N, CA, C and O atoms as CSV, one atom per row, in Angstrom:
chain,resi,resn,atom,element,x,y,z
A,1,MET,N,N,-68.586,75.994,41.161
A,1,MET,CA,C,-69.290,74.744,41.098
A,1,MET,C,C,-68.694,73.909,39.965
A,1,MET,O,O,-68.516,74.392,38.847
A,2,THR,N,N,-68.398,72.677,40.269
A,2,THR,CA,C,-67.815,71.822,39.248
A,2,THR,C,C,-68.899,71.279,38.328
A,2,THR,O,O,-70.090,71.299,38.638
A,3,LYS,N,N,-68.431,70.794,37.180
A,3,LYS,CA,C,-69.369,70.273,36.192
A,3,LYS,C,C,-70.091,69.027,36.702
A,3,LYS,O,O,-71.276,68.837,36.428
A,4,SER,N,N,-69.380,68.184,37.441
A,4,SER,CA,C,-70.016,66.969,37.955
A,4,SER,C,C,-71.051,67.297,39.034
A,4,SER,O,O,-72.063,66.605,39.148
A,5,PHE,N,N,-70.806,68.355,39.835
A,5,PHE,CA,C,-71.779,68.759,40.844
A,5,PHE,C,C,-73.052,69.259,40.176
A,5,PHE,O,O,-74.154,68.922,40.609
A,6,LYS,N,N,-72.906,70.061,39.123
A,6,LYS,CA,C,-74.073,70.558,38.396
A,6,LYS,C,C,-74.865,69.406,37.780
A,6,LYS,O,O,-76.096,69.413,37.779
A,7,LYS,N,N,-74.139,68.420,37.259
A,7,LYS,CA,C,-74.793,67.286,36.631
A,7,LYS,C,C,-75.551,66.447,37.664
A,7,LYS,O,O,-76.667,65.998,37.405
A,8,SER,N,N,-74.944,66.241,38.826
A,8,SER,CA,C,-75.620,65.455,39.853
A,8,SER,C,C,-76.830,66.215,40.407
A,8,SER,O,O,-77.842,65.601,40.745
A,9,LYS,N,N,-76.732,67.540,40.501
A,9,LYS,CA,C,-77.871,68.347,40.939
A,9,LYS,C,C,-79.009,68.243,39.924
A,9,LYS,O,O,-80.177,68.152,40.303
A,10,LEU,N,N,-78.671,68.256,38.655
A,10,LEU,CA,C,-79.672,68.108,37.602
A,10,LEU,C,C,-80.358,66.750,37.692
A,10,LEU,O,O,-81.576,66.659,37.535
A,11,TYR,N,N,-79.591,65.703,37.942
A,11,TYR,CA,C,-80.173,64.362,38.083
A,11,TYR,C,C,-81.104,64.283,39.290
A,11,TYR,O,O,-82.154,63.644,39.218
A,12,LEU,N,N,-80.736,64.917,40.381
A,12,LEU,CA,C,-81.595,64.907,41.568
A,12,LEU,C,C,-82.910,65.646,41.318
A,12,LEU,O,O,-83.969,65.199,41.757
A,13,ILE,N,N,-82.841,66.761,40.622
A,13,ILE,CA,C,-84.050,67.509,40.286
A,13,ILE,C,C,-84.933,66.688,39.344
A,13,ILE,O,O,-86.153,66.656,39.508
A,14,ALA,N,N,-84.323,66.027,38.363
A,14,ALA,CA,C,-85.085,65.181,37.438
A,14,ALA,C,C,-85.734,64.015,38.182
A,14,ALA,O,O,-86.870,63.645,37.885
A,15,LEU,N,N,-85.025,63.439,39.139
A,15,LEU,CA,C,-85.580,62.347,39.932
A,15,LEU,C,C,-86.756,62.827,40.782
A,15,LEU,O,O,-87.768,62.135,40.889
A,16,LEU,N,N,-86.627,63.996,41.378
A,16,LEU,CA,C,-87.724,64.569,42.163
A,16,LEU,C,C,-88.955,64.812,41.294
A,16,LEU,O,O,-90.072,64.485,41.693
A,17,CYS,N,N,-88.755,65.382,40.116
A,17,CYS,CA,C,-89.885,65.622,39.202
A,17,CYS,C,C,-90.540,64.315,38.790
A,17,CYS,O,O,-91.767,64.236,38.729
A,18,THR,N,N,-89.759,63.303,38.511
A,18,THR,CA,C,-90.300,61.996,38.132
A,18,THR,C,C,-91.131,61.406,39.260
A,18,THR,O,O,-92.206,60.855,39.022
A,19,MET,N,N,-90.637,61.518,40.485
A,19,MET,CA,C,-91.377,60.990,41.631
A,19,MET,C,C,-92.682,61.756,41.836
A,19,MET,O,O,-93.709,61.149,42.140
A,20,LEU,N,N,-92.657,63.074,41.676
A,20,LEU,CA,C,-93.877,63.859,41.836
A,20,LEU,C,C,-94.908,63.516,40.769
A,20,LEU,O,O,-96.085,63.330,41.080
A,21,TRP,N,N,-94.476,63.433,39.515
A,21,TRP,CA,C,-95.409,63.105,38.441
A,21,TRP,C,C,-95.929,61.681,38.597
A,21,TRP,O,O,-97.097,61.412,38.317
A,22,GLY,N,N,-95.078,60.779,39.038
A,22,GLY,CA,C,-95.488,59.397,39.222
A,22,GLY,C,C,-96.472,59.218,40.367
A,22,GLY,O,O,-97.251,58.265,40.374
A,23,SER,N,N,-96.440,60.114,41.321
A,23,SER,CA,C,-97.336,59.986,42.475
A,23,SER,C,C,-98.687,60.666,42.249
A,23,SER,O,O,-99.566,60.579,43.107
A,24,ALA,N,N,-98.866,61.328,41.132
A,24,ALA,CA,C,-100.104,62.079,40.893
A,24,ALA,C,C,-101.326,61.172,40.814
A,24,ALA,O,O,-102.316,61.417,41.504
A,25,ILE,N,N,-101.279,60.147,40.001
A,25,ILE,CA,C,-102.447,59.279,39.803
A,25,ILE,C,C,-102.819,58.534,41.083
A,25,ILE,O,O,-103.993,58.532,41.452
A,26,PRO,N,N,-101.865,57.897,41.781
A,26,PRO,CA,C,-102.261,57.251,43.039
A,26,PRO,C,C,-102.823,58.233,44.069
A,26,PRO,O,O,-103.729,57.885,44.826
A,27,THR,N,N,-102.298,59.437,44.101
A,27,THR,CA,C,-102.800,60.444,45.037
A,27,THR,C,C,-104.218,60.866,44.673
A,27,THR,O,O,-105.054,61.046,45.558
A,28,ILE,N,N,-104.493,61.024,43.400
A,28,ILE,CA,C,-105.840,61.387,42.955
A,28,ILE,C,C,-106.827,60.276,43.307
A,28,ILE,O,O,-107.920,60.544,43.805
A,29,LYS,N,N,-106.436,59.030,43.045
A,29,LYS,CA,C,-107.328,57.909,43.368
A,29,LYS,C,C,-107.570,57.816,44.870
A,29,LYS,O,O,-108.680,57.508,45.304
A,30,LEU,N,N,-106.542,58.078,45.656
A,30,LEU,CA,C,-106.702,58.079,47.107
A,30,LEU,C,C,-107.654,59.202,47.529
A,30,LEU,O,O,-108.496,59.008,48.407
A,31,GLY,N,N,-107.518,60.372,46.903
A,31,GLY,CA,C,-108.416,61.484,47.193
A,31,GLY,C,C,-109.859,61.162,46.851
A,31,GLY,O,O,-110.775,61.545,47.579
A,32,TYR,N,N,-110.068,60.455,45.736
A,32,TYR,CA,C,-111.423,60.031,45.374
A,32,TYR,C,C,-112.015,59.123,46.450
A,32,TYR,O,O,-113.193,59.237,46.789
A,33,GLU,N,N,-111.199,58.232,46.979
A,33,GLU,CA,C,-111.687,57.330,48.030
A,33,GLU,C,C,-111.976,58.088,49.320
A,33,GLU,O,O,-112.994,57.847,49.969
A,34,VAL,N,N,-111.087,59.001,49.693
A,34,VAL,CA,C,-111.258,59.747,50.941
A,34,VAL,C,C,-112.527,60.597,50.905
A,34,VAL,O,O,-113.265,60.657,51.888
A,35,PHE,N,N,-112.781,61.257,49.767
A,35,PHE,CA,C,-113.931,62.142,49.658
A,35,PHE,C,C,-115.161,61.454,49.050
A,35,PHE,O,O,-116.148,62.114,48.726
A,36,ASN,N,N,-115.096,60.139,48.901
A,36,ASN,CA,C,-116.210,59.340,48.376
A,36,ASN,C,C,-116.711,59.854,47.026
A,36,ASN,O,O,-117.912,60.051,46.840
A,37,ILE,N,N,-115.800,60.068,46.098
A,37,ILE,CA,C,-116.148,60.525,44.758
A,37,ILE,C,C,-116.252,59.300,43.855
A,37,ILE,O,O,-115.279,58.566,43.686
A,38,THR,N,N,-117.423,59.082,43.281
A,38,THR,CA,C,-117.631,57.935,42.409
A,38,THR,C,C,-117.182,58.252,40.988
A,38,THR,O,O,-116.930,59.407,40.646
A,39,SER,N,N,-117.085,57.202,40.160
A,39,SER,CA,C,-116.611,57.402,38.790
A,39,SER,C,C,-117.610,58.164,37.931
A,39,SER,O,O,-117.234,58.728,36.904
A,40,SER,N,N,-118.881,58.189,38.334
A,40,SER,CA,C,-119.899,58.898,37.543
A,40,SER,C,C,-120.132,60.336,38.017
A,40,SER,O,O,-120.927,61.057,37.414
A,41,ALA,N,N,-119.462,60.758,39.073
A,41,ALA,CA,C,-119.669,62.100,39.636
A,41,ALA,C,C,-118.705,63.091,38.979
A,41,ALA,O,O,-117.664,63.426,39.544
A,42,THR,N,N,-119.061,63.549,37.789
A,42,THR,CA,C,-118.188,64.438,37.022
A,42,THR,C,C,-117.989,65.782,37.725
A,42,THR,O,O,-116.870,66.293,37.769
A,43,ALA,N,N,-119.034,66.344,38.262
A,43,ALA,CA,C,-118.921,67.645,38.937
A,43,ALA,C,C,-117.998,67.543,40.158
A,43,ALA,O,O,-117.209,68.450,40.420
A,44,ASP,N,N,-118.099,66.450,40.891
A,44,ASP,CA,C,-117.224,66.262,42.052
A,44,ASP,C,C,-115.769,66.126,41.634
A,44,ASP,O,O,-114.872,66.634,42.308
A,45,LYS,N,N,-115.535,65.439,40.518
A,45,LYS,CA,C,-114.170,65.289,40.012
A,45,LYS,C,C,-113.593,66.643,39.592
A,45,LYS,O,O,-112.426,66.937,39.853
A,46,LEU,N,N,-114.419,67.458,38.943
A,46,LEU,CA,C,-113.956,68.783,38.531
A,46,LEU,C,C,-113.667,69.679,39.733
A,46,LEU,O,O,-112.687,70.425,39.731
A,47,LEU,N,N,-114.502,69.610,40.743
A,47,LEU,CA,C,-114.262,70.376,41.957
A,47,LEU,C,C,-112.977,69.915,42.640
A,47,LEU,O,O,-112.184,70.740,43.094
A,48,PHE,N,N,-112.773,68.617,42.712
A,48,PHE,CA,C,-111.563,68.069,43.312
A,48,PHE,C,C,-110.326,68.515,42.536
A,48,PHE,O,O,-109.306,68.857,43.134
A,49,ALA,N,N,-110.414,68.513,41.206
A,49,ALA,CA,C,-109.298,68.973,40.379
A,49,ALA,C,C,-109.023,70.458,40.621
A,49,ALA,O,O,-107.869,70.879,40.692
A,50,GLY,N,N,-110.090,71.242,40.746
A,50,GLY,CA,C,-109.916,72.667,41.020
A,50,GLY,C,C,-109.242,72.917,42.350
A,50,GLY,O,O,-108.390,73.797,42.469
A,51,ILE,N,N,-109.625,72.139,43.353
A,51,ILE,CA,C,-109.000,72.281,44.675
A,51,ILE,C,C,-107.525,71.895,44.610
A,51,ILE,O,O,-106.679,72.555,45.213
A,52,ARG,N,N,-107.216,70.814,43.869
A,52,ARG,CA,C,-105.817,70.396,43.734
A,52,ARG,C,C,-104.977,71.474,43.042
A,52,ARG,O,O,-103.868,71.779,43.480
A,53,PHE,N,N,-105.506,72.045,41.966
A,53,PHE,CA,C,-104.756,73.072,41.244
A,53,PHE,C,C,-104.624,74.354,42.056
A,53,PHE,O,O,-103.597,75.030,41.987
A,54,PHE,N,N,-105.649,74.692,42.821
A,54,PHE,CA,C,-105.558,75.857,43.702
A,54,PHE,C,C,-104.467,75.643,44.740
A,54,PHE,O,O,-103.671,76.545,45.002
A,55,GLY,N,N,-104.427,74.458,45.332
A,55,GLY,CA,C,-103.379,74.131,46.306
A,55,GLY,C,C,-102.002,74.150,45.679
A,55,GLY,O,O,-101.043,74.619,46.293
A,56,ALA,N,N,-101.893,73.642,44.461
A,56,ALA,CA,C,-100.604,73.666,43.761
A,56,ALA,C,C,-100.171,75.100,43.482
A,56,ALA,O,O,-98.989,75.430,43.586
A,57,GLY,N,N,-101.128,75.946,43.129
A,57,GLY,CA,C,-100.798,77.354,42.905
A,57,GLY,C,C,-100.294,78.026,44.165
A,57,GLY,O,O,-99.350,78.816,44.123
A,58,LEU,N,N,-100.925,77.711,45.291
A,58,LEU,CA,C,-100.459,78.275,46.563
A,58,LEU,C,C,-99.055,77.792,46.901
A,58,LEU,O,O,-98.240,78.551,47.424
A,59,LEU,N,N,-98.774,76.516,46.597
A,59,LEU,CA,C,-97.437,75.978,46.862
A,59,LEU,C,C,-96.368,76.658,46.008
A,59,LEU,O,O,-95.190,76.645,46.366
A,60,ILE,N,N,-96.763,77.242,44.902
A,60,ILE,CA,C,-95.819,77.978,44.054
A,60,ILE,C,C,-95.740,79.445,44.462
A,60,ILE,O,O,-94.646,79.996,44.580
A,61,ILE,N,N,-96.886,80.081,44.679
A,61,ILE,CA,C,-96.933,81.523,44.925
A,61,ILE,C,C,-96.372,81.917,46.288
A,61,ILE,O,O,-95.615,82.883,46.385
A,62,ILE,N,N,-96.727,81.192,47.329
A,62,ILE,CA,C,-96.299,81.583,48.681
A,62,ILE,C,C,-94.780,81.584,48.835
A,62,ILE,O,O,-94.232,82.571,49.325
A,63,PRO,N,N,-94.073,80.516,48.436
A,63,PRO,CA,C,-92.606,80.589,48.540
A,63,PRO,C,C,-92.000,81.685,47.658
A,63,PRO,O,O,-90.987,82.285,48.016
A,64,TYR,N,N,-92.624,81.941,46.502
A,64,TYR,CA,C,-92.118,82.996,45.625
A,64,TYR,C,C,-92.092,84.340,46.348
A,64,TYR,O,O,-91.110,85.078,46.263
A,65,PHE,N,N,-93.170,84.652,47.055
A,65,PHE,CA,C,-93.222,85.929,47.758
A,65,PHE,C,C,-92.193,86.002,48.884
A,65,PHE,O,O,-91.624,87.064,49.137
A,66,PHE,N,N,-91.957,84.897,49.550
A,66,PHE,CA,C,-90.955,84.906,50.610
A,66,PHE,C,C,-89.542,84.999,50.052
A,66,PHE,O,O,-88.682,85.645,50.650
A,67,ILE,N,N,-89.295,84.368,48.926
A,67,ILE,CA,C,-87.960,84.409,48.323
A,67,ILE,C,C,-87.665,85.788,47.750
A,67,ILE,O,O,-86.561,86.305,47.918
A,68,HIS,N,N,-88.626,86.378,47.085
A,68,HIS,CA,C,-88.399,87.655,46.404
A,68,HIS,C,C,-88.846,88.866,47.219
A,68,HIS,O,O,-88.808,89.994,46.729
A,69,LYS,N,N,-89.260,88.639,48.437
A,69,LYS,CA,C,-89.628,89.722,49.352
A,69,LYS,C,C,-90.705,90.637,48.773
A,69,LYS,O,O,-90.668,91.853,48.958
A,70,LYS,N,N,-91.640,90.051,48.087
A,70,LYS,CA,C,-92.752,90.826,47.532
A,70,LYS,C,C,-93.837,90.980,48.586
A,70,LYS,O,O,-93.889,90.219,49.553
A,71,ILE,N,N,-94.693,91.961,48.394
A,71,ILE,CA,C,-95.787,92.197,49.325
A,71,ILE,C,C,-97.010,91.429,48.843
A,71,ILE,O,O,-97.481,91.630,47.723
A,72,ILE,N,N,-97.516,90.550,49.694
A,72,ILE,CA,C,-98.665,89.722,49.343
A,72,ILE,C,C,-99.928,90.573,49.225
A,72,ILE,O,O,-100.835,90.219,48.472
A,73,LEU,N,N,-100.003,91.675,49.946
A,73,LEU,CA,C,-101.193,92.521,49.897
A,73,LEU,C,C,-101.431,93.086,48.502
A,73,LEU,O,O,-102.580,93.280,48.105
A,74,ALA,N,N,-100.361,93.353,47.752
A,74,ALA,CA,C,-100.529,93.865,46.399
A,74,ALA,C,C,-101.205,92.809,45.523
A,74,ALA,O,O,-102.049,93.132,44.687
A,75,MET,N,N,-100.831,91.556,45.720
A,75,MET,CA,C,-101.446,90.474,44.959
A,75,MET,C,C,-102.913,90.335,45.344
A,75,MET,O,O,-103.762,90.136,44.475
A,76,LEU,N,N,-103.217,90.434,46.616
A,76,LEU,CA,C,-104.595,90.312,47.079
A,76,LEU,C,C,-105.439,91.468,46.537
A,76,LEU,O,O,-106.603,91.264,46.194
A,77,ALA,N,N,-104.886,92.656,46.456
A,77,ALA,CA,C,-105.612,93.799,45.943
A,77,ALA,C,C,-105.981,93.573,44.472
A,77,ALA,O,O,-107.065,93.965,44.040
A,78,VAL,N,N,-105.103,92.957,43.721
A,78,VAL,CA,C,-105.396,92.671,42.310
A,78,VAL,C,C,-106.503,91.631,42.209
A,78,VAL,O,O,-107.356,91.719,41.326
A,79,LEU,N,N,-106.499,90.650,43.100
A,79,LEU,CA,C,-107.529,89.614,43.064
A,79,LEU,C,C,-108.906,90.143,43.425
A,79,LEU,O,O,-109.911,89.661,42.902
A,80,VAL,N,N,-108.965,91.132,44.315
A,80,VAL,CA,C,-110.235,91.679,44.755
A,80,VAL,C,C,-110.875,92.525,43.662
A,80,VAL,O,O,-112.099,92.538,43.527
A,81,ILE,N,N,-110.071,93.223,42.889
A,81,ILE,CA,C,-110.579,94.133,41.845
A,81,ILE,C,C,-111.215,93.382,40.719
A,81,ILE,O,O,-111.691,93.991,39.761
């Protein structure tokens, strides 16, 4: 791999991260509108945040198991205990 290829790959990853972070606030506001969460509903906001973080965790964990050929049942057994 050439140095310029590595550098361009790094720039693409940085651009992707910037786009994801930049889309967080508009996505949250859209979610508030979709689920009819008002600005005074603190418990609803916390639940919505928990659901978002749970989904983000799944987006990280599931590909990890497929990439590293780990057994998902072992993870589930730890969660049940």
